[in-house]
Backbone as CSV, one residue per row, in Angstrom:
resi,resn,N_x,N_y,N_z,CA_x,CA_y,CA_z,C_x,C_y,C_z
1,MET,47.835,-11.079,-33.343,48.109,-10.187,-32.421,49.038,-9.138,-32.669
2,SER,49.265,-7.908,-32.723,50.747,-7.075,-33.252,51.509,-7.017,-32.113
3,GLU,52.846,-7.092,-32.556,54.001,-7.377,-31.519,54.076,-5.808,-30.809
4,ILE,54.115,-5.649,-29.581,54.243,-4.701,-28.794,55.709,-4.390,-28.727
5,LYS,56.240,-3.092,-29.150,57.646,-2.377,-28.947,57.991,-1.768,-27.656
6,ARG,59.430,-1.836,-27.487,59.930,-1.146,-26.360,59.224,0.115,-26.121
7,SER,59.427,0.873,-27.535,59.097,2.380,-27.673,57.689,2.657,-27.331
8,ASP,56.957,1.760,-27.302,55.257,2.100,-26.970,55.180,2.153,-25.641
9,LEU,56.167,1.594,-24.738,55.821,1.634,-23.375,57.006,2.976,-22.697
10,LYS,56.398,3.181,-21.340,57.168,4.106,-20.689,56.687,4.157,-19.154
11,PRO,57.462,4.556,-18.141,56.804,4.550,-16.840,55.436,5.061,-16.814
12,GLY,54.459,4.677,-16.030,53.143,5.294,-16.125,52.122,5.042,-16.984
13,THR,52.795,4.135,-17.886,51.620,3.467,-18.742,50.822,2.180,-18.208
14,ILE,49.474,2.109,-18.488,48.759,1.160,-17.802,48.668,-0.042,-18.583
15,VAL,48.839,-1.219,-18.326,49.080,-2.444,-19.325,48.686,-3.511,-18.591
16,GLN,48.602,-4.745,-19.299,48.109,-5.985,-18.833,49.460,-7.046,-18.950
17,ILE,49.746,-7.603,-18.250,50.960,-8.409,-18.171,50.564,-9.852,-17.729
18,VAL,51.494,-10.723,-18.174,51.189,-12.221,-17.798,52.680,-12.560,-17.231
19,GLN,52.141,-12.964,-15.870,53.207,-13.394,-14.999,54.140,-14.928,-15.121
20,LYS,54.877,-15.038,-14.900,55.595,-16.338,-15.165,54.764,-17.709,-14.603
21,GLN,54.205,-17.415,-13.628,53.515,-18.853,-13.089,51.966,-18.752,-13.915
22,ASP,51.785,-17.509,-14.448,50.092,-17.444,-15.211,50.597,-17.974,-16.817
23,GLN,51.772,-18.123,-17.182,52.005,-18.362,-18.798,51.341,-19.610,-19.344
24,ARG,50.837,-20.487,-18.326,50.149,-21.710,-18.730,48.381,-21.349,-18.897
25,THR,48.166,-20.642,-18.018,46.725,-20.214,-17.953,46.464,-18.968,-18.855
26,GLY,47.386,-18.203,-19.099,47.164,-16.756,-19.560,46.528,-15.932,-18.762
27,ASN,46.372,-15.998,-17.393,45.759,-15.044,-16.639,46.490,-13.547,-16.635
28,LEU,45.957,-12.551,-17.058,46.547,-11.299,-17.222,46.233,-10.405,-15.999
29,THR,47.437,-9.813,-15.593,47.391,-8.968,-14.188,47.508,-7.542,-14.747
30,GLU,46.731,-6.615,-14.209,46.688,-5.108,-14.922,47.498,-4.575,-13.737
31,GLY,48.206,-3.285,-14.295,49.039,-2.405,-13.523,49.682,-1.616,-14.284
32,VAL,50.517,-0.426,-13.586,51.001,0.559,-14.088,52.692,0.439,-14.116
33,VAL,53.217,0.690,-15.524,54.640,0.248,-15.496,55.440,1.048,-14.596
34,ASP,56.476,0.661,-13.900,57.479,1.156,-12.874,58.828,1.192,-13.880
35,THR,59.185,-0.100,-14.280,60.509,-0.392,-14.911,60.396,-0.979,-16.034
36,ILE,60.997,-0.599,-17.034,60.920,-1.582,-18.545,62.171,-2.422,-18.185
37,LEU,62.320,-3.884,-18.038,62.963,-4.680,-17.675,63.971,-5.281,-19.198
38,THR,63.238,-5.469,-20.272,63.786,-5.733,-21.566,64.610,-4.805,-22.371
39,LYS,65.905,-4.986,-22.635,66.681,-4.158,-23.302,66.608,-4.039,-24.760
40,SER,66.240,-5.171,-25.326,66.027,-4.978,-26.764,64.686,-4.219,-27.250
41,SER,64.764,-3.901,-28.414,63.529,-3.109,-29.001,62.043,-4.080,-28.812
42,SER,62.364,-5.068,-29.135,61.077,-5.842,-29.124,61.654,-7.312,-28.424
43,HIS,60.380,-8.288,-28.188,60.657,-9.602,-27.746,59.277,-10.475,-28.241
44,PRO,59.746,-11.596,-28.706,58.628,-12.432,-29.346,57.583,-12.760,-28.278
45,HIS,58.110,-12.936,-26.998,56.902,-13.116,-26.001,56.560,-12.058,-25.100
46,GLY,57.032,-10.839,-25.830,56.539,-9.607,-25.047,57.573,-8.897,-24.295
47,ILE,57.733,-7.549,-24.137,58.426,-6.837,-23.275,58.282,-6.921,-21.748
48,LYS,59.301,-7.290,-21.078,59.171,-7.724,-19.409,59.282,-6.267,-19.047
49,VAL,58.297,-6.358,-17.980,58.284,-5.006,-17.236,58.074,-5.114,-15.636
50,LYS,58.437,-4.361,-15.011,57.980,-4.356,-13.482,56.903,-3.156,-13.135
51,LEU,55.631,-3.581,-12.520,54.961,-2.856,-12.278,55.149,-2.227,-10.978
52,THR,54.326,-1.169,-10.767,54.410,-0.520,-9.478,53.878,-1.110,-8.461
53,SER,53.331,-2.234,-8.548,52.963,-3.098,-7.236,54.135,-4.072,-7.120
54,GLY,55.236,-3.990,-7.899,56.286,-5.145,-7.767,56.194,-6.154,-8.513
55,LYS,55.224,-6.591,-9.136,54.956,-7.665,-10.087,55.632,-7.694,-11.105
56,VAL,56.330,-8.914,-11.820,56.999,-8.499,-13.112,56.475,-9.843,-13.941
57,GLY,56.528,-9.360,-15.462,55.757,-10.095,-16.333,56.064,-9.438,-17.512
58,ARG,55.202,-9.936,-18.709,55.630,-9.611,-19.750,54.300,-9.027,-20.586
59,VAL,54.319,-7.845,-21.214,53.139,-7.110,-21.527,52.456,-7.735,-22.709
60,LYS,51.309,-8.084,-22.422,50.282,-8.696,-23.459,49.511,-7.303,-24.021
61,LYS,49.134,-6.506,-23.420,48.082,-5.254,-23.845,48.348,-4.155,-23.148
62,ILE,48.252,-2.906,-23.910,48.418,-1.730,-23.772,47.164,-1.076,-23.447
63,LEU,46.768,-0.621,-22.260,45.267,-0.240,-22.158,45.308,1.458,-22.289
């Protein structure tokens, strides 16, 4: 899987994230990016974002 960069994301992007409680199962949650929480340009586990629904997780896929 190619690593997702912070520059690939912006508010309004539709993504799939894995929330903290779903890390073991890998259950993905789909939503729209509201805020990008990771300050660095990349992260080995994925860029952390907050969705418009209020859920927080690391981006696994951009749709």
